[in-house]
C-alpha positions as CSV (number, residue, x, y, z in Angstrom):
1,M,89.0,127.5,86.5
2,E,87.4,126.0,83.8
3,L,88.3,122.1,83.3
4,P,87.2,120.2,79.9
5,F,84.2,118.1,80.3
6,V,85.9,114.9,79.5
7,L,88.5,115.2,82.3
8,L,85.7,116.0,84.9
9,L,83.7,113.0,83.5
10,T,86.7,110.9,83.8
11,L,87.3,112.2,87.4
12,A,83.6,111.7,88.2
13,G,84.1,107.8,87.2
14,L,87.1,107.6,89.0
15,A,85.0,108.9,92.2
16,L,82.3,106.4,91.6
17,A,84.6,103.3,91.2
18,D,86.2,104.6,94.6
19,S,82.7,104.6,96.0
20,L,82.3,100.7,95.5
21,S,85.1,100.0,98.4
22,A,84.3,98.3,101.5
23,G,85.4,101.6,103.4
24,T,83.2,104.0,101.5
25,L,80.0,101.8,100.9
26,G,80.4,98.6,102.7
27,L,80.4,99.6,106.3
28,P,77.9,102.3,105.7
29,T,75.6,99.9,104.1
30,V,75.9,97.8,107.3
31,M,75.1,100.5,109.4
32,L,72.1,101.6,107.3
33,A,70.8,97.8,107.3
34,Q,70.4,97.8,111.2
35,P,66.8,97.9,112.7
36,R,67.8,101.3,114.4
37,V,69.9,103.7,112.5
38,R,71.5,107.1,114.0
39,A,72.0,109.4,111.1
40,V,74.3,111.2,112.7
41,S,76.8,108.5,113.0
42,V,76.5,107.5,109.2
43,L,77.3,110.9,108.3
44,T,80.1,111.3,110.9
45,Y,81.5,108.2,109.5
46,L,81.1,109.6,106.0
47,A,82.6,113.0,106.7
48,V,85.5,111.5,108.3
49,I,86.3,109.2,105.7
50,A,85.8,111.7,103.0
51,G,87.9,114.2,104.8
52,F,90.7,111.8,105.1
53,Y,90.8,111.3,101.8
54,W,90.6,115.1,100.6
55,V,93.6,115.6,102.8
56,V,95.7,112.9,101.4
57,G,94.8,113.9,97.9
58,V,96.0,117.6,98.5
59,L,99.1,116.5,99.9
60,L,99.8,114.0,97.1
61,R,99.1,116.4,94.5
62,A,101.6,119.1,96.4
63,G,104.0,116.7,96.2
64,A,103.4,115.5,92.5
65,L,103.7,119.3,91.9
66,A,107.0,119.7,93.4
67,V,108.2,116.5,91.6
68,V,107.0,118.0,88.5
69,D,108.4,121.2,89.1
70,G,112.0,119.6,89.8
71,L,111.6,117.3,86.5
72,A,110.6,120.2,84.4
73,G,112.3,120.1,80.8
74,S,114.2,116.9,81.6
75,V,111.1,114.5,80.8
76,P,109.2,114.9,77.6
77,E,105.2,115.4,78.2
78,R,104.8,112.5,75.5
79,V,106.9,109.9,77.7
80,V,104.5,110.6,80.7
81,D,101.6,110.3,78.3
82,V,102.8,106.9,77.0
83,A,103.8,105.7,80.5
84,Q,100.3,106.6,81.8
85,L,98.8,104.6,78.8
86,V,100.8,101.5,79.4
87,V,99.8,101.7,83.2
88,G,96.1,102.0,82.4
89,I,96.5,98.9,79.7
90,V,97.9,96.8,82.5
91,L,95.9,97.7,84.8
92,F,92.8,96.7,82.5
93,G,94.4,93.3,81.8
94,V,95.0,92.6,85.7
95,S,91.5,93.3,86.4
96,F,90.7,89.9,84.5
97,L,93.0,87.9,86.8
98,L,91.7,89.6,90.1
99,D,88.2,87.9,89.4
100,G,89.5,84.7,88.5
101,P,89.4,81.3,90.0
102,V,92.2,81.5,92.1
103,A,91.3,84.6,93.8
104,R,88.0,83.3,94.6
105,R,89.6,80.1,96.4
106,R,91.8,82.3,98.3
107,A,88.8,84.3,99.3
108,A,86.9,81.1,100.3
109,R,89.5,79.8,102.6
110,R,89.4,83.0,104.8
111,T,87.1,81.9,107.6
112,A,88.9,83.5,110.6
113,P,87.0,86.8,111.8
114,T,88.5,89.6,109.8
115,R,89.3,93.4,110.9
116,W,86.4,94.5,108.6
117,A,84.1,92.0,110.9
118,R,85.1,93.7,113.9
119,W,84.6,97.1,112.8
120,R,81.2,96.1,111.6
121,S,80.4,94.8,115.1
122,T,81.4,98.4,116.7
123,L,79.2,100.3,113.9
124,V,76.0,98.2,114.5
125,G,75.5,98.5,118.1
126,P,72.8,99.9,119.8
127,E,74.3,103.1,120.8
128,P,77.6,103.5,118.7
129,R,79.6,106.3,120.0
130,L,80.8,108.7,117.7
131,G,84.2,108.5,118.9
132,A,84.3,104.9,117.9
133,V,82.6,105.7,114.5
134,T,85.4,108.3,114.1
135,L,88.1,105.8,114.9
136,V,86.7,103.0,112.6
137,A,86.3,105.4,109.7
138,L,90.0,106.6,110.3
139,G,90.8,103.0,110.5
140,A,89.2,102.0,107.3
141,A,90.9,105.2,105.5
142,L,94.2,104.2,106.4
143,L,93.7,100.6,105.5
144,E,92.6,101.7,102.0
145,V,95.4,104.5,101.6
146,A,97.8,101.6,100.0
147,T,94.7,100.2,97.6
148,M,93.1,103.6,96.9
149,L,93.9,103.2,93.4
150,P,91.1,105.1,91.7
151,Y,92.2,108.3,94.2
152,L,95.9,107.8,93.2
153,A,94.9,107.8,89.5
154,A,92.4,110.8,89.9
155,V,95.7,112.6,91.6
156,G,97.9,111.5,88.7
157,I,95.5,112.9,85.8
158,L,95.3,116.2,87.6
159,T,99.3,116.1,87.4
160,A,99.3,115.0,83.9
161,N,96.9,117.7,82.9
162,D,98.9,120.3,84.9
163,V,95.7,121.3,87.1
164,S,97.1,123.9,89.5
165,L,97.2,123.3,93.2
166,G,94.4,125.6,93.9
167,G,92.1,124.0,91.3
168,S,93.2,120.5,92.4
169,V,92.0,121.1,95.9
170,V,88.7,122.1,94.7
171,V,88.2,119.2,92.3
172,L,89.6,116.6,95.2
173,L,86.9,118.0,97.3
174,G,84.3,117.6,94.8
175,Y,85.5,114.2,94.4
176,S,85.7,113.3,97.8
177,V,81.7,114.0,98.0
178,V,80.8,111.9,94.7
179,M,83.0,109.1,96.2
180,V,80.5,108.9,99.3
181,L,77.5,109.9,97.4
182,P,75.8,106.7,97.0
183,A,76.1,106.2,100.5
184,L,74.2,109.4,101.0
185,V,71.7,108.3,98.8
186,L,71.1,105.1,100.6
187,L,71.0,106.9,103.9
188,A,68.3,109.2,102.2
189,L,66.1,106.0,101.4
190,R,66.5,104.6,104.8
191,I,65.3,108.2,106.2
192,V,62.4,108.8,103.7
193,F,61.2,105.2,104.0
194,A,62.2,104.1,107.2
195,R,61.7,100.4,108.1
196,A,60.4,99.7,104.5
197,A,63.8,100.3,103.2
198,E,65.5,97.7,105.5
199,P,65.1,94.4,103.2
200,L,66.5,96.7,100.2
201,L,69.5,97.7,102.3
202,A,70.0,94.1,103.7
203,G,70.0,92.8,100.3
204,I,72.6,95.4,99.0
205,S,75.0,94.7,102.2
206,G,74.7,91.1,101.7
207,W,75.3,91.2,98.0
208,F,78.3,93.6,98.7
209,S,79.8,91.0,101.1
210,R,79.6,88.2,98.2
211,R,80.8,90.4,95.4
212,A,83.7,92.1,97.1
213,I,86.3,90.5,94.7
214,D,84.2,91.3,91.6
215,L,83.9,95.0,92.7
216,A,87.5,95.1,93.4
217,A,88.2,93.6,89.8
218,W,85.6,96.1,88.3
219,A,87.3,99.2,90.1
220,V,90.9,98.0,88.7
221,G,89.6,97.8,85.3
222,I,87.7,101.1,85.5
223,V,91.0,102.8,86.6
224,G,92.8,101.2,83.6
225,F,90.5,102.0,81.3
226,L,90.1,105.9,82.4
227,L,93.8,106.1,82.4
228,A,94.3,104.9,79.2
229,S,91.6,106.9,78.0
230,D,92.9,110.1,79.2
231,A,96.5,109.4,77.8
232,L,95.2,108.7,74.4
233,S,93.4,112.0,74.7
234,R,96.4,113.9,75.2
235,L,98.7,111.9,72.5
236,S,96.1,112.6,69.9
237,E,96.0,116.3,70.9
238,S,100.0,116.3,70.6
239,S,99.9,114.5,67.3
240,G,97.3,116.6,66.0
241,S,99.1,119.8,66.9
């Protein structure tokens, strides 16, 4: 299986955008910023959330493949590419609205303890149980299923580019690994530099909490840009042929 470099780069960009979510980076960073860190707990959390994403992606790709086979010949490929281009442009525009003053005021009014706060308290206990860590990881993944926009875009791009189901299984596995890679890098820093890395990790955790809205807006904007770019590349190829 050989995929175009531009396609792989696009998928890698989506995976990195996905890595900035609360479930894939926010909660792991909180775990790593504690005075005592159990690497096995962090690895368990990341393995569960990456595995969940991978399974969901494979199921979505299989479903999309069945739909495409059913619609084969009835919908011109150019119509699909134009629709993807429009969706990408709309998402890129929406990203600017997500970072506006209205969104910030709504976030400022949220003073009650959130589900994320309760999960953080579970993960940062003195001896977090692996069972509890697994449940929190599954909960975070389930909560983000409806908003895993970069991942849905990746599955859509694989479908639009006619990547086989077997190839998609491999690519989505790589996507899931790249998605948790930033958290793995931070774990490595925490292990290598021990207590010296605590101020850095605490700063990242605090910054992540303060800039969650900005990160969501950036993720939507990146998804929109990459969707539009992928559609434009196929449209230009079909026009040139």
